N, C-alpha and C positions, 0 to 999 in steps of 0.2 A: 785194668788199671793204668793211666797215661803218667810220664813220671818228667819230673821238667828238672832235669839237671839232679845230679850225684846228690843233694842233700832232698830230694827230695826221696832217692831211691834207698838211698840210706834210709831216712826214718819211717818207711813202707816197711821196711826189713827188721826192723829193730820191732815194730812194732810187731810183725809173724812170731820175730823171736820170744818174746815176754812172751803172747798167747799159744807158742808149741809147748815152752816148759814150764807155766805155770797153770796154763788155763784150762787145754784142751783135755779133752776126756781122755782118763790111764786106765788100762785095760792090761790083765796080767795072761797069762800062758793060758791059753784054750778060750781064750777072748773073755775069759772071770775078769768081775769088776774087781780092786783090787783090795778095796774094803766093802764090800758088800754090807747092804742091806735086813736086818734082819726084820725089821715088822716096819713097810712099808710108809704103813696107815699110821705108823707113828708117827711122824715123822709133819712138826711144824714149821711152815713159816711160807712167806709169801717167795714164789717162782721169779726171780727177774735177771735178766737180760742184758748183755754189755757190748756190744759191741766198736768192732777196729775195721779201722781201712776201709771205714764209709760204709758197712756193713755185712762184710764178706766174710770177715770172722763174728763168731757169735762165741758168746760163751754164758751157759743158763746156770744159776744157780742159784738157790732157796736164803731168804734171809735169815737170821737167827731173829728166835722166837721170843 
């Protein structure tokens, strides 16, 4: 990434922090999911992707059915 001034750098850091705290995959001890899904086949909804920082950070989520 190339930053053009302090404001550009601050915006990139803010986007990364928001992604880190709200969107990234979170795992518990032993690399297990914090909220495991009992039956993956029963989960309905389309999978969507949200990008930050020009596609460098991606967050996949299932849209509510």
